N, C-alpha and C positions, 0 to 999 in steps of 0.2 A: 307408726304413731299407734294406730290403734293397737296394735302389737301388745307393743309395751304397756297400755293402759291394762288389756284385756290381763297379763302379766300382773299389775302391778292390786288390781283387783282379784285375782285369785288367787296374791299375797294374802291379800288380805282377808278376804274369807275364809281361805286353811287359817291364816292365826286365829280369827272369826270361832273357828272351827273346835281347836287344839281348846283355845283356853275353858269352852263350852263345853268342854268334854272330860272336864278336867286336867287338866295337865299344865304339871307347876311353870309354873314364871319361865324358871329358869328356862325346862327344856321348851317352853314359846319359841322363846330368841334365840338356841339353838335350830333349832325350827326354820327358822327367818333367817337367819346366817346362811345358811344348807342350801335355800331358799335361791338367794340372792348369789351365790357364790363364793365364799365368801370365810375365811379359816376361825373358826371360833376354839377361846381361848378353853384349853384342858381344866388348865389354872383356878380363873374365873368363875367355871364352872362349881369348880372338888371346893370351889372356896367361900362359896353362898349361903353358907349357913344355912340351906334349907335341903330339902328332897329332893331337889332337882337330878343333883351327879349321880344316884343311885339311881335312880326312874331312868336318864337315861344310858344309863349302865346297864339297867335293864332288856331295856327292848334295845340296846345293841344286842345284848345276850340272844332274844332273840332269832335273830338273824333276816328281820326284814328289810330290804332293801332300801328305803327310807334310813333308816338306825344305822345300817351301815355304809352308809355313802356318809353321815351323820361322824360316825368312830374314823373316817378317813380323812374327815376333817379337822378332828380333834387331833388327831396324828403327830402333826410336826409339834405339839409343846408335851408330848409323853413326856414326864419322868418323874421322879421319885412313887408317892404310891395311885398320885392318879394317875400315871401311866402305869402301871403296875394293875389299877383296881381296871382298867381300861386291855390292858393285852387279857385278864380273867375272863373278861367279856365277850372278847374276840376268841380264845379257845373257851367258850361253851361255844359260841356262833357253829364254833367247827363244825361242830356238832347235827346242831340245829341245820345250817345252811352251807357243807363243805364247798361249794363250789362257789357261791360268792364271795364267800371269807378266801378264800382262796386267788379269787381272779382280781381282787385288790391292792394295792399297795399299803400299808399303813405307818409310810412314815419312818418315825422310828423305831416301830413296832417289829421287829423280825419272827421267820418265818421259826426259827426257834424259840419265842417267846407266847407265842401260839400255838403250835405243834408241840408242848409238852403237857397238855393240857388243864382243865381247870383247875388250881389249889390252893380254893378256900371249897376244899372241903372236908366235912367229919370225919373220916374216916382212913385207912387206906384199901380199906374194902369197897369204901364207895367211890375213893380216887381208882378206885380199877376199875368201877363196872365205867364212870364213867368212860374213861381212857378205852377200853373194849366198844363201848356205843361210837364212842370217836371215830378208834381205826375202822370200825363196819360203816360210818358213812361217807372217810374220807375216801372206801378200797372203791363205794360205788362212783366216784367221779370216770367220766369218760371221755368228756372234753377234750382232742389231741391236744389243745392249745396248754391245757393243764397239769396231763400228767406228771413234766416236772417239778414243779410246788409238792403235785398231789408223791411223788413215789420220795423226794425229802418229807414229809411230814411226817405221813406212815412209817419210815425209818424212826425218824426220832420218838413218833410215839411207843411203835414199836422196844425200842430203849426204853423207855419211861415206863413203861409195864411189865418189865423185864427187874427193871427195875426195884417197883411198888410191889412184884414176887419176892426179889429174891429179903426186902423187908419184914415181910411176914414169914420167912424162911431162917430166919435171926440169921440175914448174910451181910 
């Protein structure tokens, strides 16, 4: 019982710290739900009308463990524009924390969605640069349990890079 009480106190303290640090209310609710082991609704977060959704997507894109755990809880409802945004955040996170991304399951978001690189970029040149950075990061994964995901992801990224080069060449 004391352990449970400690967990509740820790969750409340975490929430208080999150609010004090300026996290949007929707982001605080998402973190609280994930700490309790609950799934959260990506669509509800998207429809909040405040900056919570994009705040959460930006944190996921950074590739930190806590926010990738949040992404895994958001993924079951990933569809439409919110799902595309989540897939894009994970594609960005792939270059920042490739092993952490490839070691998780994101339910309805497929490896193909993540390993195509982020598509919200300004130009083909920027897209190529991001793909090259991501290929380098993913290539460094040595964990034997992730070799299959690494190789599949590298094939997808390399194909996307070839397509981006063909676009520049007029092909």
